[in-house]
C-alpha positions as a Python dict, from the first residue, in 0.01 Angstrom:
ca = {
    (1, 'M'): (0, 0, 0),
    (2, 'W'): (-247, 208, 205),
    (3, 'R'): (-540, 180, -34),
    (4, 'N'): (-713, -134, -152),
    (5, 'S'): (-614, -267, -492),
    (6, 'S'): (-802, -488, -733),
    (7, 'T'): (-627, -790, -579),
    (8, 'G'): (-574, -712, -211),
    (9, 'F'): (-670, -510, 94),
    (10, 'G'): (-461, -206, 179),
    (11, 'R'): (-322, -123, 521),
    (12, 'I'): (-613, 102, 619),
    (13, 'S'): (-875, -166, 545),
    (14, 'R'): (-673, -429, 728),
    (15, 'L'): (-619, -199, 1028),
    (16, 'L'): (-991, -118, 1044),
    (17, 'H'): (-1085, -486, 1004),
    (18, 'W'): (-858, -618, 1279),
    (19, 'T'): (-918, -327, 1516),
    (20, 'M'): (-1292, -379, 1483),
    (21, 'A'): (-1253, -756, 1519),
    (22, 'A'): (-1069, -713, 1850),
    (23, 'L'): (-1313, -445, 1968),
    (24, 'I'): (-1620, -650, 1880),
    (25, 'L'): (-1483, -961, 2052),
    (26, 'A'): (-1406, -753, 2363),
    (27, 'L'): (-1758, -606, 2350),
    (28, 'L'): (-1912, -952, 2324),
    (29, 'V'): (-1714, -1075, 2625),
    (30, 'L'): (-1787, -763, 2831),
    (31, 'G'): (-2154, -754, 2727),
    (32, 'T'): (-2196, -1120, 2823),
    (33, 'A'): (-2032, -1055, 3160),
    (34, 'L'): (-2261, -755, 3217),
    (35, 'G'): (-2559, -983, 3162),
    (36, 'W'): (-2442, -1197, 3453),
    (37, 'I'): (-2360, -929, 3709),
    (38, 'K'): (-2593, -721, 3915),
    (39, 'P'): (-2556, -347, 3852),
    (40, 'N'): (-2424, -154, 4150),
    (41, 'L'): (-2191, 137, 4218),
    (42, 'S'): (-1880, -81, 4199),
    (43, 'T'): (-1971, -218, 3854),
    (44, 'L'): (-2116, 98, 3703),
    (45, 'W'): (-1788, 180, 3529),
    (46, 'L'): (-1814, -146, 3332),
    (47, 'Y'): (-2140, -25, 3176),
    (48, 'G'): (-1971, 302, 3083),
    (49, 'L'): (-1681, 108, 2932),
    (50, 'H'): (-1923, -106, 2729),
    (51, 'K'): (-2104, 203, 2601),
    (52, 'T'): (-1776, 375, 2514),
    (53, 'M'): (-1651, 70, 2329),
    (54, 'G'): (-1985, 22, 2154),
    (55, 'L'): (-2001, 378, 2027),
    (56, 'T'): (-1635, 355, 1923),
    (57, 'A'): (-1727, 45, 1723),
    (58, 'L'): (-2019, 234, 1566),
    (59, 'S'): (-1785, 519, 1469),
    (60, 'L'): (-1532, 278, 1321),
    (61, 'A'): (-1807, 101, 1125),
    (62, 'V'): (-1912, 433, 973),
    (63, 'I'): (-1548, 518, 895),
    (64, 'R'): (-1505, 175, 739),
    (65, 'L'): (-1810, 221, 517),
    (66, 'I'): (-1683, 562, 407),
    (67, 'W'): (-1337, 415, 343),
    (68, 'H'): (-1487, 142, 124),
    (69, 'R'): (-1649, 415, -88),
    (70, 'I'): (-1311, 591, -120),
    (71, 'S'): (-1110, 273, -169),
    (72, 'P'): (-1338, -16, -273),
    (73, 'P'): (-1245, -361, -146),
    (74, 'P'): (-1118, -613, -399),
    (75, 'P'): (-1373, -847, -551),
    (76, 'P'): (-1402, -1197, -404),
    (77, 'L'): (-1176, -1464, -544),
    (78, 'G'): (-1338, -1710, -781),
    (79, 'P'): (-1661, -1674, -974),
    (80, 'A'): (-1903, -1419, -826),
    (81, 'A'): (-2195, -1658, -875),
    (82, 'H'): (-2029, -1933, -671),
    (83, 'W'): (-2235, -2014, -361),
    (84, 'Q'): (-1944, -1939, -126),
    (85, 'N'): (-1904, -1588, -264),
    (86, 'R'): (-2278, -1526, -250),
    (87, 'A'): (-2287, -1649, 110),
    (88, 'A'): (-1982, -1438, 199),
    (89, 'R'): (-2139, -1127, 45),
    (90, 'A'): (-2466, -1181, 234),
    (91, 'T'): (-2271, -1240, 556),
    (92, 'H'): (-2062, -924, 507),
    (93, 'L'): (-2367, -710, 434),
    (94, 'T'): (-2544, -845, 742),
    (95, 'L'): (-2232, -794, 956),
    (96, 'Y'): (-2216, -428, 849),
    (97, 'A'): (-2587, -383, 922),
    (98, 'L'): (-2536, -536, 1267),
    (99, 'M'): (-2227, -322, 1336),
    (100, 'L'): (-2459, -24, 1295),
    (101, 'A'): (-2781, -162, 1446),
    (102, 'I'): (-2638, -312, 1765),
    (103, 'P'): (-2477, 4, 1903),
    (104, 'L'): (-2774, 212, 1790),
    (105, 'S'): (-3016, -22, 1968),
    (106, 'G'): (-2799, 2, 2281),
    (107, 'W'): (-2800, 382, 2254),
    (108, 'I'): (-3178, 386, 2212),
    (109, 'A'): (-3229, 152, 2509),
    (110, 'S'): (-2985, 348, 2725),
    (111, 'S'): (-3155, 675, 2630),
    (112, 'A'): (-3493, 526, 2721),
    (113, 'T'): (-3370, 462, 3077),
    (114, 'G'): (-3360, 838, 3130),
    (115, 'L'): (-3001, 818, 3252),
    (116, 'D'): (-2723, 1016, 3085),
    (117, 'L'): (-2520, 823, 2831),
    (118, 'V'): (-2160, 907, 2920),
    (119, 'I'): (-1867, 783, 2715),
    (120, 'F'): (-1496, 809, 2793),
    (121, 'G'): (-1606, 895, 3147),
    (122, 'Q'): (-1680, 1256, 3057),
    (123, 'I'): (-1868, 1305, 2729),
    (124, 'T'): (-2246, 1305, 2767),
    (125, 'L'): (-2424, 1208, 2449),
    (126, 'P'): (-2771, 1334, 2370),
    (127, 'P'): (-3057, 1089, 2415),
    (128, 'I'): (-3190, 951, 2088),
    (129, 'A'): (-3510, 815, 2241),
    (130, 'P'): (-3758, 942, 2497),
    (131, 'T'): (-3761, 802, 2849),
    (132, 'S'): (-3985, 498, 2836),
    (133, 'E'): (-3974, 169, 3022),
    (134, 'A'): (-4138, -10, 2728),
    (135, 'L'): (-3884, 134, 2483),
    (136, 'E'): (-3601, 53, 2723),
    (137, 'N'): (-3713, -311, 2748),
    (138, 'A'): (-3771, -341, 2374),
    (139, 'G'): (-3437, -173, 2295),
    (140, 'F'): (-3238, -401, 2520),
    (141, 'A'): (-3426, -706, 2387),
    (142, 'V'): (-3342, -607, 2028),
    (143, 'H'): (-2983, -535, 2136),
    (144, 'G'): (-2955, -887, 2280),
    (145, 'I'): (-3115, -1063, 1983),
    (146, 'L'): (-2899, -878, 1730),
    (147, 'T'): (-2590, -955, 1936),
    (148, 'K'): (-2669, -1327, 1927),
    (149, 'L'): (-2715, -1305, 1550),
    (150, 'L'): (-2379, -1126, 1529),
    (151, 'M'): (-2213, -1408, 1724),
    (152, 'A'): (-2354, -1667, 1483),
    (153, 'L'): (-2246, -1468, 1177),
    (154, 'L'): (-1900, -1407, 1319),
    (155, 'L'): (-1864, -1781, 1368),
    (156, 'A'): (-1966, -1836, 1004),
    (157, 'H'): (-1734, -1556, 888),
    (158, 'I'): (-1433, -1691, 1077),
    (159, 'T'): (-1505, -2051, 976),
    (160, 'G'): (-1542, -1952, 609),
    (161, 'G'): (-1213, -1764, 615),
    (162, 'I'): (-1030, -2053, 779),
    (163, 'L'): (-1179, -2311, 541),
    (164, 'R'): (-1085, -2103, 238),
    (165, 'G'): (-735, -2061, 384),
    (166, 'L'): (-700, -2436, 436),
    (167, 'K'): (-797, -2493, 73),
    (168, 'G'): (-512, -2266, -36),
    (169, 'D'): (-747, -1984, -136),
    (170, 'A'): (-583, -1642, -90),
    (171, 'T'): (-891, -1484, 74),
    (172, 'L'): (-751, -1507, 427),
    (173, 'R'): (-404, -1397, 317),
    (174, 'R'): (-555, -1082, 157),
    (175, 'I'): (-702, -961, 488),
    (176, 'T'): (-397, -1056, 695),
    (177, 'K'): (-115, -949, 462),
    (178, 'G'): (-293, -765, 183),
    (179, 'L'): (-168, -1010, -76),
    (180, 'E'): (-360, -1227, -318),
    (181, 'S'): (-108, -1478, -440),
    (182, 'P'): (167, -1669, -259),
    (183, 'S'): (414, -1550, -524),
    (184, 'R'): (376, -1196, -387),
    (185, 'L'): (480, -1306, -34),
}
């Protein structure tokens, strides 16, 4: 089952979800480490790695949004008006917005430094902002604030999935195995 069904997530959605989850967690760890180290020639490659990973995450987020138009995700389990489903929907929408806004804010801030934005060690991306110290500072500040919001929402997202799984709800099983009911295991 490659496509999503009315009851479960297909292989493509699950692959995108878990690939992005791993990539985002790696970006959060690397980004946090970059905040602690002093930039120099020996650590410059780490910044390039972070930018490459961030723009890969942006590309995957766009692909994921397109995929959800092609193969819509299944509706949440339980009544749509239930507070948990409303909270999950708001969290998902905000997560998608952040998966777009965080790399874009990093790209804007990096462009504002006036330095080339190189990904994969060889592809130079065009600047999307003029060189400006004020824009650089604002861009990196926004990047940091949005990242902290992402961390909080990821914690809520993971906690919600685990709690629903502990209650016997099939929500977690749908994103891990693509199945809704235990009888289909």
